[in-house]
C-alpha positions as CSV (number, residue, x, y, z in Angstrom):
1,X,252.6,116.1,55.7
2,X,252.2,112.6,57.2
3,X,253.4,112.0,60.8
4,X,256.8,110.3,61.1
5,X,256.6,107.1,63.0
6,X,258.8,106.2,65.9
7,X,260.6,103.5,63.9
8,X,261.2,105.9,61.0
9,X,262.9,108.4,63.3
10,X,265.1,105.6,64.6
11,X,265.9,104.6,61.0
12,X,267.0,108.2,60.2
13,X,269.2,108.3,63.3
14,X,270.9,105.0,62.5
15,X,271.5,105.9,58.9
16,X,273.1,109.2,60.1
17,X,275.2,107.3,62.7
18,X,276.5,104.8,60.1
19,X,277.5,107.6,57.7
20,X,279.4,109.3,60.5
21,X,281.2,106.1,61.5
22,X,282.5,105.8,57.9
23,X,283.6,109.4,57.9
24,X,285.4,109.0,61.2
25,X,287.2,105.8,60.2
26,X,288.3,107.4,56.9
27,X,289.6,110.5,58.7
28,X,291.4,108.5,61.4
29,X,293.0,106.0,59.0
30,X,294.0,108.7,56.5
31,X,295.7,110.8,59.2
32,X,297.5,107.7,60.6
33,X,298.8,106.8,57.1
34,X,300.1,110.3,56.5
35,X,301.9,110.3,59.8
36,X,303.4,106.8,59.1
37,X,304.6,108.1,55.7
38,X,306.0,111.2,57.2
39,X,307.9,109.2,59.8
40,X,309.1,106.8,57.2
41,X,310.6,109.6,55.2
42,X,312.3,111.1,58.2
43,X,313.7,107.7,59.1
44,X,315.2,107.3,55.7
45,X,316.7,110.8,55.9
46,X,318.2,110.1,59.3
47,X,319.5,106.7,58.2
48,X,321.2,108.4,55.2
49,X,322.7,111.0,57.5
50,X,324.1,108.2,59.8
51,X,325.5,106.4,56.7
52,X,327.2,109.6,55.6
53,X,328.7,110.0,59.0
54,X,329.6,106.5,60.1
55,X,329.7,104.7,56.7
56,X,327.5,101.8,55.6
57,X,330.0,98.9,55.9
58,X,329.2,98.4,59.6
59,X,326.2,99.0,61.7
60,X,327.6,100.8,64.7
61,X,326.2,101.1,68.2
62,X,325.6,104.7,67.5
63,X,323.4,103.8,64.5
64,X,321.2,101.6,66.7
65,X,321.1,103.9,69.7
66,X,320.2,107.1,67.7
67,X,317.5,105.4,65.7
68,X,316.0,103.7,68.7
69,X,316.0,106.9,70.8
70,X,314.4,108.8,67.9
71,X,311.8,106.4,66.7
72,X,311.2,103.7,69.3
73,X,311.7,102.4,72.8
74,X,311.8,99.2,74.7
75,X,308.3,97.8,75.3
76,X,308.1,96.6,78.9
77,X,306.3,93.5,77.7
78,X,309.0,92.8,75.1
79,X,312.4,93.7,76.5
80,X,315.2,94.7,74.0
81,X,312.7,95.0,71.2
82,X,312.5,98.5,69.7
83,X,309.3,99.5,68.1
84,X,307.6,102.5,66.6
85,X,304.3,103.4,68.2
86,X,302.9,104.7,64.9
87,X,303.3,101.3,63.4
88,X,302.2,99.1,66.3
89,X,300.5,100.5,69.3
90,X,298.6,103.4,67.6
91,X,297.0,101.4,64.8
92,X,296.1,98.6,67.2
93,X,294.5,101.0,69.7
94,X,292.7,103.0,67.0
95,X,291.1,99.9,65.5
96,X,290.4,98.3,68.9
97,X,288.5,101.5,70.0
98,X,286.6,101.6,66.7
99,X,285.4,98.0,67.1
100,X,284.4,98.7,70.7
101,X,282.5,101.9,69.6
102,X,280.7,100.1,66.8
103,X,279.6,97.3,69.1
104,X,278.4,99.8,71.7
105,X,276.5,101.9,69.1
106,X,275.0,98.8,67.5
107,X,273.6,97.3,70.8
108,X,272.3,100.7,71.9
109,X,270.5,101.4,68.6
110,X,269.3,97.8,68.5
111,X,267.6,98.1,71.9
112,X,266.0,101.4,70.8
113,X,264.8,99.9,67.6
114,X,263.2,96.9,69.3
115,X,261.5,99.0,71.9
116,X,260.1,101.3,69.2
117,X,258.7,98.3,67.3
118,X,257.2,97.0,70.5
119,X,255.5,100.3,71.3
120,X,254.1,100.7,67.8
121,X,252.8,97.2,67.7
122,X,251.8,96.9,71.3
123,X,254.2,94.1,71.9
124,X,256.2,93.1,75.0
125,X,259.9,94.0,74.4
126,X,262.4,91.8,76.2
127,X,265.6,93.6,75.2
128,X,266.2,95.0,78.7
129,X,265.7,91.9,80.8
130,X,267.4,88.6,81.6
131,X,271.0,87.5,81.4
132,X,271.1,86.9,77.7
133,X,273.2,89.3,75.6
134,X,271.5,92.3,74.0
135,X,271.9,90.6,70.6
136,X,270.2,87.3,71.7
137,X,267.4,89.2,73.4
138,X,266.8,91.3,70.2
139,X,266.9,88.2,68.0
140,X,264.3,86.4,70.1
141,X,262.1,89.5,70.1
142,X,262.4,90.1,66.4
143,X,261.7,86.5,65.3
144,X,259.2,85.4,67.9
145,X,257.2,88.5,68.6
146,X,257.7,90.9,65.8
147,X,257.8,88.2,63.1
148,X,260.9,89.7,61.5
149,X,262.6,86.9,59.7
150,X,264.5,88.7,57.0
151,X,267.9,88.4,58.7
152,X,269.9,85.4,57.3
153,X,271.6,82.9,59.6
154,X,274.9,84.0,58.1
155,X,274.2,87.7,59.1
156,X,273.3,86.7,62.6
157,X,276.5,84.7,62.8
158,X,278.6,87.7,61.6
159,X,277.0,89.9,64.3
160,X,277.7,87.3,67.0
161,X,281.3,87.2,65.8
162,X,281.6,90.9,66.0
163,X,280.4,90.8,69.6
164,X,282.9,88.1,70.4
165,X,285.7,90.2,69.0
166,X,284.5,93.3,70.7
167,X,284.4,91.4,74.1
168,X,287.9,90.0,73.6
169,X,289.2,93.6,73.0
170,X,287.2,95.2,75.8
171,X,287.6,92.6,78.5
172,X,291.0,91.1,77.7
173,X,292.9,93.7,75.6
174,X,292.8,91.5,72.5
175,X,294.5,88.5,74.2
176,X,292.6,85.6,72.6
177,X,293.8,82.9,75.0
178,X,291.9,84.7,77.9
179,X,288.6,84.5,75.9
180,X,286.2,81.6,76.2
181,X,285.7,82.0,72.5
182,X,289.4,81.4,71.7
183,X,288.7,78.6,69.2
184,X,286.2,80.8,67.3
185,X,288.6,83.8,67.3
186,X,291.4,81.6,66.0
187,X,289.2,80.5,63.2
188,X,288.1,84.0,62.3
189,X,291.8,85.2,62.3
190,X,292.4,82.7,59.5
191,X,289.3,83.2,57.5
192,X,288.1,86.8,58.0
193,X,289.8,89.6,56.1
194,X,291.5,92.1,58.4
195,X,292.1,89.8,61.3
196,X,295.2,88.0,62.3
197,X,297.1,86.9,65.5
198,X,300.4,88.4,66.6
199,X,302.6,86.3,68.9
200,X,305.7,88.5,68.7
201,X,304.8,91.9,70.1
202,X,304.1,90.5,73.6
203,X,305.9,87.3,74.2
204,X,303.6,84.9,76.0
205,X,300.4,86.6,74.7
206,X,298.7,86.1,71.4
207,X,297.0,89.4,70.4
208,X,294.2,89.5,68.0
209,X,295.2,92.2,65.4
210,X,292.5,94.2,63.7
211,X,293.1,95.9,60.4
212,X,291.2,98.6,58.6
213,X,289.5,96.1,56.4
214,X,287.7,94.5,59.3
215,X,286.6,97.8,60.7
216,X,285.0,98.6,57.3
217,X,283.4,95.2,57.2
218,X,281.6,95.5,60.5
219,X,280.1,98.9,59.5
220,X,278.8,97.2,56.4
221,X,277.4,94.3,58.4
222,X,275.6,96.6,60.8
223,X,274.2,98.6,57.9
224,X,273.0,95.4,56.1
225,X,271.3,94.2,59.3
226,X,269.4,97.4,59.9
227,X,268.4,97.7,56.2
228,X,267.0,94.1,56.5
229,X,264.9,94.7,59.6
230,X,263.7,98.1,58.6
231,X,262.4,96.6,55.3
232,X,260.4,94.1,57.3
233,X,258.7,96.5,59.7
């Protein structure tokens, strides 16, 4: 049985990681959807009970108070605005955490991959030095030292955009106006499936909202990137 190279071991681990990311996202999103549907049905039943009790010709204070106490509360950042956490906070935090996790895993595995290539080819890896981002360091190493040129400019751009979105989430809680990449994030919110800007949930702040479609797309982007570089080494 031939020896397994360092790079091949890294490839196996990354493939396993990507599969588990997809499984995790499917499980989390499916569970969230079931809970949203369950809550929606309970709201309908409660609303019908209120109509049976108070009538449907007039929305009474009791209607509003009971529904608000049961399903929502006032957001300190948006006074007098009832909301349901299952339809606002929970989905946002779930997808924010997923984007952050994918970004962390990607950069970690990218460093390991570049270092493995450097060791096997007796090259000098630069993925742990300097002030450049991990992605920029890896790009320079792969193109200039490892002669890996199979990654398209568009794919590099998608990876950089993923990092910008991850940084906006991690450092600024999704508030795009606090990011130095505000203009790019605004553009992505209009052109990238699964991204949009919410100005209502927190008056005065514009939040970058991430949908499931974008979470799925970044896993696909990371997969495509690693497939491309592994094919070249």
